[in-house]
N, C-alpha and C positions, 0 to 999 in steps of 0.2 A: 889670323888676325881678327877673330870674332870675339865679342864680349860674351860673358856667361849668359846674359839675357838673349843675345842673338843666337847663341848655340842652342839654347832651349827652344827658341822659335823655329830653328831649322829642324830640330828633333820633332817638334809638333807637326811641321810641314811634311816631313817624311811619313809620319804616322797617318796624316790626313790623306796623302797620296795612296798609301797602301789600302786604306779603308774605302776611299772614294772609288778607286778604279779596280779594287780587288786584284791587285797584281803584286808580284814580288818586286822589291827594290834592291838594286845592286848599289851598295854604298862603298866607295873607295875612300877611306878616311883614316887619318892618323890621330884624331882626337878620341882616345880610348873611352873617355867618359860618354861621349855621344854614341859611339859604337855599342858600348855595353848597354846603354839605355834603350836603343831602338832595334837592335838586331835580335832575331830569334836564333840565327846560326851565323857563325863567324868562320871564315876561311883565312888562314894566315899564310902569307907568302914571305919567303926570304930569298931575295935576288931572283924573283920570278918562279921559284919552286914552291909548291904547296908543302908546308911543313906540319900543318895541323888544321883540323876541321871539327867543329862541334859547337856546343852552346857557349855563350859568353863566359859563363863560370868555368867551364872546362878549359878555355883558352887562358884564363887568368892563372891557372895552376899548371899548365902544360910545361914540362921542363925544356922542350925544344923551343917553344915560344919565348920563354924566359931567357934562354941562351942567346937566341937571335936578336932580341930587342933590348935586353938589359945588359948583355955583353959578358964575355968571358976573356977579354983581352983582344978581341978582334975589332974593337971600336974604331981604331984608326983606319983600317981597311974599309969598313962600312962607310965612314964619313968621307973617305976619299972617293968612293963610288957615288955618293950623293953629289959631291962637288963636280965630279966628272959629268954626271947627267945634267946638272945645272948648266955647266959650260956648253954641253952639246946643244941644249935648248937655245942658248944665245947664238951659237954658230948657225943653227938652222934658220932662226929669224933673220940674222944678218945676211946670210946668203940669199934669202928670198927677197929681202927688202933693201939691202945695202944700208940699213939703219940699225945702230945699236940702240934698242928700245927696251929700257928697263920698266916702262909703264904698263906692259901687257898684263901683269898680275893685278895691278890696280884697276885697270879697265874691266877685267873679268870680274873682279870683286864688286864693281859698281852694278853690273848686270845681275849678279847673284843676290846682292843686297836688295835690289829693286824687286826681283821675283819674290823673295821672302817677305818683303814689306807689303807688296801688292796682295799677296796671299793671306798673310797672317794679320796684318793691321787693317788693310782696306777691305779684306774679305772677298776679293775677286776670285772667280774659279781659277784653278791652277793653270789650265791651258792659256787663258787670257793673261794671267800674271806672267807666264813665260814670254809670251809675245811682247807684252809691254816692257818687261825687263830687258829683252834683247834690243828692242827699239831704243830705250834709254841709253843702253851701253853703246849702241851704234852711233847715236847722236853725240855722246860724250867723246867717243873715239874720233869721230870726224872733226869735232871742234879741236881736240888735242892736236890732231894731224895738221889742220889748217892754221891754227893760231900759234902753236909751239914748234912742231917738227918742221914743217915746210920752210919757214923763214931761215932756219939754221942748218938745214940738211946739206947744203953745199959748202958750208964753212969748214967744219972738221968733225971727224967721228967723235972726238972727245967732247966737243961742245954739245952734240946731240945726246951723247951718253949722259952727261951731267944734267942737261935739261930734262931728259926723260926720268932720271932719278928724282929730280925735283917734282915732276908731275906725279910720279908714283907716291912720293911722300905726302903730297897734298891730298891726293885721292884717298889714300889709306887713312890719313889723319882725319879727314872730313867724314869718311864713312864710319870709321870705328871711333 
């Protein structure tokens, strides 16, 4: 859910981190434009198994990578696996909290957006930007829980699910 401008900002933030701290950065990302722009080396996984490793250019032309990600008829099985993982994530959250909460992704995005903004727009040092981003996300999450979730949590699972979908839509619409 990031705009092209935000993706560029995140790419610059990753480059800043590498330069400022002189450390490697592990990036787990599906936006191939961003990966190709910031990575020196790319390791490609297919269902948890390494299928290729090399430069970004080498990965763009690797037949195994093309088979795994562009497909050769196995698309339905791969998509089924993605939906199964998504469902598993909801089950874990529900078991832990007894709440069907679709707003988790939106809350995470608020924190991520704040870190990127505090670093790239406001110019704060990265560690301070992370602390501030986590703090903002925590406050927003607390407000969502107190104002939206708590009043309806005893009514029905469906009411909470619909309400958290609404919260997620608002968060993602306002951030992006």
